[in-house]
LOKOL-951617 format. One record per atom (N, C-alpha, C, O): residue in three letters; atom name; x, y, z. Coordinates in steps of 0.02 Angstrom, whole numbers, plus 50000, padded with zeros to 5 digits. Example, Ala and Ser with C-alpha at 12.3 -4.5 7.8 and 13.67 -1.06 7.14 Angstrom:
<atoms>
+---------+-------+-------+-------+-------+
: residuo : atomo :  east : north :    up :
+---------+-------+-------+-------+-------+
:     ALA :     N : 50660 : 49716 : 50390 :
:     ALA :    CA : 50615 : 49775 : 50390 :
:     ALA :     C : 50660 : 49835 : 50390 :
:     ALA :     O : 50712 : 49834 : 50423 :
:     SER :     N : 50642 : 49888 : 50354 :
:     SER :    CA : 50684 : 49947 : 50357 :
:     SER :     C : 50645 : 50002 : 50394 :
:     SER :     O : 50670 : 50057 : 50402 :
+---------+-------+-------+-------+-------+
</atoms>
This chain:
<atoms>
+---------+-------+-------+-------+-------+
: residuo : atomo :  east : north :    up :
+---------+-------+-------+-------+-------+
:     MET :     N : 50053 : 49947 : 50007 :
:     MET :    CA : 50004 : 50004 : 50008 :
:     MET :     C : 50041 : 50064 : 50003 :
:     MET :     O : 50093 : 50066 : 50035 :
:     SER :     N : 50025 : 50115 : 49969 :
:     SER :    CA : 50065 : 50172 : 49953 :
:     SER :     C : 50069 : 50207 : 50027 :
:     SER :     O : 50032 : 50194 : 50075 :
:     ASP :     N : 50111 : 50246 : 50026 :
:     ASP :    CA : 50122 : 50285 : 50104 :
:     ASP :     C : 50057 : 50326 : 50109 :
:     ASP :     O : 50023 : 50326 : 50160 :
:     VAL :     N : 50042 : 50364 : 50052 :
:     VAL :    CA : 49978 : 50411 : 50055 :
:     VAL :     C : 49917 : 50364 : 50087 :
:     VAL :     O : 49896 : 50372 : 50144 :
:     LEU :     N : 49897 : 50321 : 50049 :
:     LEU :    CA : 49843 : 50272 : 50073 :
:     LEU :     C : 49849 : 50254 : 50161 :
:     LEU :     O : 49804 : 50254 : 50202 :
:     SER :     N : 49909 : 50242 : 50169 :
:     SER :    CA : 49921 : 50221 : 50247 :
:     SER :     C : 49908 : 50273 : 50293 :
:     SER :     O : 49892 : 50260 : 50351 :
:     ARG :     N : 49915 : 50333 : 50270 :
:     ARG :    CA : 49921 : 50399 : 50304 :
:     ARG :     C : 49837 : 50408 : 50311 :
:     ARG :     O : 49807 : 50427 : 50361 :
:     LEU :     N : 49814 : 50394 : 50257 :
:     LEU :    CA : 49741 : 50416 : 50247 :
:     LEU :     C : 49699 : 50370 : 50312 :
:     LEU :     O : 49659 : 50396 : 50352 :
:     ARG :     N : 49716 : 50312 : 50311 :
:     ARG :    CA : 49689 : 50259 : 50346 :
:     ARG :     C : 49684 : 50284 : 50438 :
:     ARG :     O : 49646 : 50262 : 50482 :
:     SER :     N : 49727 : 50326 : 50443 :
:     SER :    CA : 49730 : 50342 : 50512 :
:     SER :     C : 49714 : 50425 : 50535 :
:     SER :     O : 49716 : 50455 : 50589 :
:     ALA :     N : 49696 : 50444 : 50464 :
:     ALA :    CA : 49667 : 50533 : 50462 :
:     ALA :     C : 49605 : 50511 : 50513 :
:     ALA :     O : 49577 : 50456 : 50519 :
:     PRO :     N : 49594 : 50578 : 50549 :
:     PRO :    CA : 49527 : 50582 : 50595 :
:     PRO :     C : 49466 : 50587 : 50544 :
:     PRO :     O : 49468 : 50616 : 50490 :
:     ALA :     N : 49419 : 50558 : 50567 :
:     ALA :    CA : 49342 : 50549 : 50525 :
:     ALA :     C : 49286 : 50541 : 50572 :
:     ALA :     O : 49288 : 50512 : 50626 :
:     LYS :     N : 49240 : 50571 : 50545 :
:     LYS :    CA : 49175 : 50578 : 50588 :
:     LYS :     C : 49107 : 50539 : 50529 :
:     LYS :     O : 49107 : 50538 : 50467 :
:     ALA :     N : 49054 : 50507 : 50580 :
:     ALA :    CA : 49003 : 50480 : 50521 :
:     ALA :     C : 48970 : 50543 : 50531 :
:     ALA :     O : 48970 : 50574 : 50584 :
:     VAL :     N : 48936 : 50563 : 50463 :
:     VAL :    CA : 48882 : 50629 : 50434 :
:     VAL :     C : 48829 : 50590 : 50407 :
:     VAL :     O : 48841 : 50538 : 50378 :
:     ASP :     N : 48763 : 50614 : 50416 :
:     ASP :    CA : 48721 : 50594 : 50365 :
:     ASP :     C : 48716 : 50626 : 50302 :
:     ASP :     O : 48755 : 50673 : 50292 :
:     SER :     N : 48677 : 50610 : 50259 :
:     SER :    CA : 48672 : 50623 : 50186 :
:     SER :     C : 48680 : 50692 : 50179 :
:     SER :     O : 48723 : 50718 : 50145 :
:     ALA :     N : 48627 : 50727 : 50221 :
:     ALA :    CA : 48628 : 50810 : 50217 :
:     ALA :     C : 48674 : 50848 : 50230 :
:     ALA :     O : 48684 : 50900 : 50199 :
:     GLU :     N : 48720 : 50819 : 50292 :
:     GLU :    CA : 48768 : 50864 : 50317 :
:     GLU :     C : 48828 : 50846 : 50263 :
:     GLU :     O : 48871 : 50890 : 50259 :
:     TYR :     N : 48837 : 50793 : 50223 :
:     TYR :    CA : 48884 : 50773 : 50188 :
:     TYR :     C : 48882 : 50813 : 50124 :
:     TYR :     O : 48929 : 50842 : 50098 :
:     GLY :     N : 48810 : 50809 : 50099 :
:     GLY :    CA : 48801 : 50860 : 50046 :
:     GLY :     C : 48810 : 50933 : 50055 :
:     GLY :     O : 48827 : 50970 : 50009 :
:     ALA :     N : 48801 : 50948 : 50103 :
:     ALA :    CA : 48810 : 51029 : 50131 :
:     ALA :     C : 48878 : 51036 : 50127 :
:     ALA :     O : 48899 : 51075 : 50084 :
:     ASP :     N : 48924 : 51004 : 50166 :
:     ASP :    CA : 48984 : 51003 : 50160 :
:     ASP :     C : 49019 : 50999 : 50080 :
:     ASP :     O : 49052 : 51043 : 50052 :
:     PHE :     N : 49006 : 50952 : 50061 :
:     PHE :    CA : 49039 : 50935 : 49998 :
:     PHE :     C : 49021 : 50998 : 49958 :
:     PHE :     O : 49066 : 51029 : 49931 :
:     ALA :     N : 48950 : 51021 : 49951 :
:     ALA :    CA : 48940 : 51083 : 49895 :
:     ALA :     C : 48989 : 51147 : 49930 :
:     ALA :     O : 49014 : 51188 : 49892 :
:     ARG :     N : 48997 : 51152 : 49989 :
:     ARG :    CA : 49032 : 51211 : 50021 :
:     ARG :     C : 49114 : 51197 : 49998 :
:     ARG :     O : 49158 : 51239 : 49989 :
:     GLU :     N : 49117 : 51147 : 49994 :
:     GLU :    CA : 49196 : 51134 : 49975 :
:     GLU :     C : 49211 : 51132 : 49894 :
:     GLU :     O : 49261 : 51155 : 49867 :
:     PHE :     N : 49160 : 51101 : 49863 :
:     PHE :    CA : 49176 : 51104 : 49793 :
:     PHE :     C : 49163 : 51177 : 49765 :
:     PHE :     O : 49199 : 51196 : 49718 :
:     GLU :     N : 49121 : 51212 : 49786 :
:     GLU :    CA : 49106 : 51284 : 49775 :
:     GLU :     C : 49176 : 51321 : 49787 :
:     GLU :     O : 49192 : 51360 : 49742 :
:     ALA :     N : 49220 : 51314 : 49842 :
:     ALA :    CA : 49274 : 51343 : 49865 :
:     ALA :     C : 49334 : 51314 : 49814 :
:     ALA :     O : 49385 : 51348 : 49808 :
:     ALA :     N : 49327 : 51255 : 49780 :
:     ALA :    CA : 49390 : 51233 : 49758 :
:     ALA :     C : 49397 : 51260 : 49694 :
:     ALA :     O : 49351 : 51273 : 49655 :
:     SER :     N : 49470 : 51270 : 49684 :
:     SER :    CA : 49488 : 51289 : 49608 :
:     SER :     C : 49528 : 51240 : 49581 :
:     SER :     O : 49552 : 51197 : 49618 :
:     GLY :     N : 49542 : 51242 : 49507 :
:     GLY :    CA : 49570 : 51189 : 49479 :
:     GLY :     C : 49544 : 51121 : 49478 :
:     GLY :     O : 49485 : 51104 : 49479 :
:     VAL :     N : 49600 : 51082 : 49477 :
:     VAL :    CA : 49569 : 51003 : 49474 :
:     VAL :     C : 49559 : 50964 : 49550 :
:     VAL :     O : 49599 : 50958 : 49596 :
:     LEU :     N : 49486 : 50939 : 49543 :
:     LEU :    CA : 49462 : 50921 : 49618 :
:     LEU :     C : 49465 : 50842 : 49615 :
:     LEU :     O : 49443 : 50811 : 49567 :
:     TRP :     N : 49490 : 50817 : 49662 :
:     TRP :    CA : 49489 : 50734 : 49665 :
:     TRP :     C : 49455 : 50720 : 49729 :
:     TRP :     O : 49461 : 50754 : 49780 :
:     LYS :     N : 49415 : 50664 : 49721 :
:     LYS :    CA : 49367 : 50665 : 49770 :
:     LYS :     C : 49372 : 50584 : 49797 :
:     LYS :     O : 49344 : 50534 : 49773 :
:     LEU :     N : 49415 : 50588 : 49853 :
:     LEU :    CA : 49427 : 50527 : 49884 :
:     LEU :     C : 49376 : 50506 : 49951 :
:     LEU :     O : 49367 : 50540 : 50002 :
:     GLU :     N : 49343 : 50430 : 49931 :
:     GLU :    CA : 49303 : 50414 : 49978 :
:     GLU :     C : 49332 : 50353 : 50005 :
:     GLU :     O : 49369 : 50316 : 49972 :
:     ARG :     N : 49313 : 50340 : 50076 :
:     ARG :    CA : 49348 : 50289 : 50106 :
:     ARG :     C : 49299 : 50262 : 50155 :
:     ARG :     O : 49257 : 50300 : 50178 :
:     ALA :     N : 49299 : 50190 : 50176 :
:     ALA :    CA : 49259 : 50154 : 50210 :
:     ALA :     C : 49185 : 50187 : 50234 :
:     ALA :     O : 49165 : 50202 : 50290 :
:     GLN :     N : 49160 : 50190 : 50181 :
:     GLN :    CA : 49083 : 50219 : 50192 :
:     GLN :     C : 49034 : 50168 : 50186 :
:     GLN :     O : 49038 : 50121 : 50146 :
:     HIS :     N : 48975 : 50179 : 50234 :
:     HIS :    CA : 48907 : 50149 : 50219 :
:     HIS :     C : 48855 : 50191 : 50202 :
:     HIS :     O : 48844 : 50241 : 50235 :
:     PHE :     N : 48818 : 50173 : 50147 :
:     PHE :    CA : 48775 : 50209 : 50122 :
:     PHE :     C : 48695 : 50181 : 50131 :
:     PHE :     O : 48676 : 50123 : 50123 :
:     ASP :     N : 48658 : 50236 : 50148 :
:     ASP :    CA : 48581 : 50203 : 50151 :
:     ASP :     C : 48544 : 50262 : 50136 :
:     ASP :     O : 48541 : 50311 : 50173 :
:     GLU :     N : 48508 : 50254 : 50063 :
:     GLU :    CA : 48482 : 50309 : 50046 :
:     GLU :     C : 48412 : 50316 : 50044 :
:     GLU :     O : 48377 : 50355 : 50012 :
:     GLY :     N : 48394 : 50264 : 50090 :
:     GLY :    CA : 48325 : 50268 : 50127 :
:     GLY :     C : 48272 : 50234 : 50060 :
:     GLY :     O : 48284 : 50182 : 50028 :
:     GLY :     N : 48228 : 50268 : 50054 :
:     GLY :    CA : 48173 : 50249 : 49997 :
:     GLY :     C : 48180 : 50264 : 49936 :
:     GLY :     O : 48142 : 50239 : 49895 :
:     LEU :     N : 48236 : 50314 : 49913 :
:     LEU :    CA : 48258 : 50339 : 49866 :
:     LEU :     C : 48250 : 50275 : 49803 :
:     LEU :     O : 48284 : 50224 : 49807 :
:     PRO :     N : 48201 : 50287 : 49747 :
:     PRO :    CA : 48197 : 50230 : 49696 :
:     PRO :     C : 48265 : 50203 : 49670 :
:     PRO :     O : 48273 : 50143 : 49663 :
:     SER :     N : 48317 : 50251 : 49654 :
:     SER :    CA : 48356 : 50222 : 49617 :
:     SER :     C : 48422 : 50189 : 49668 :
:     SER :     O : 48477 : 50169 : 49649 :
:     TYR :     N : 48399 : 50190 : 49727 :
:     TYR :    CA : 48443 : 50155 : 49785 :
:     TYR :     C : 48396 : 50094 : 49791 :
:     TYR :     O : 48429 : 50044 : 49778 :
:     LEU :     N : 48343 : 50081 : 49803 :
:     LEU :    CA : 48304 : 50026 : 49808 :
:     LEU :     C : 48310 : 49981 : 49746 :
:     LEU :     O : 48304 : 49920 : 49751 :
:     ALA :     N : 48323 : 50013 : 49687 :
:     ALA :    CA : 48320 : 49975 : 49619 :
:     ALA :     C : 48401 : 49940 : 49623 :
:     ALA :     O : 48409 : 49882 : 49605 :
:     MET :     N : 48450 : 49975 : 49643 :
:     MET :    CA : 48520 : 49958 : 49647 :
:     MET :     C : 48526 : 49887 : 49697 :
:     MET :     O : 48562 : 49838 : 49686 :
:     LEU :     N : 48484 : 49897 : 49750 :
:     LEU :    CA : 48476 : 49840 : 49807 :
:     LEU :     C : 48446 : 49789 : 49777 :
:     LEU :     O : 48464 : 49733 : 49795 :
:     GLU :     N : 48398 : 49795 : 49729 :
:     GLU :    CA : 48369 : 49733 : 49697 :
:     GLU :     C : 48416 : 49717 : 49635 :
:     GLU :     O : 48388 : 49694 : 49586 :
:     GLY :     N : 48474 : 49726 : 49632 :
:     GLY :    CA : 48505 : 49719 : 49564 :
:     GLY :     C : 48489 : 49751 : 49508 :
:     GLY :     O : 48509 : 49722 : 49457 :
:     ASP :     N : 48464 : 49797 : 49500 :
:     ASP :    CA : 48451 : 49835 : 49440 :
:     ASP :     C : 48489 : 49895 : 49431 :
:     ASP :     O : 48473 : 49950 : 49453 :
:     TRP :     N : 48538 : 49882 : 49399 :
:     TRP :    CA : 48596 : 49930 : 49387 :
:     TRP :     C : 48582 : 49976 : 49341 :
:     TRP :     O : 48625 : 50019 : 49327 :
+---------+-------+-------+-------+-------+
</atoms>
């Protein structure tokens, strides 16, 4: 594993709901300039009753 990924595994993190994540991402995206890389790590998603999420759970990609 690369040194960068090793350091990411020990970086502080907190669980947030989808509304908080979306608001934070929107703020950061608007403030960013140049190339934006979005790194996601060990996450659990539950999109509730969202039709596309339910379809994915049923294997309808």
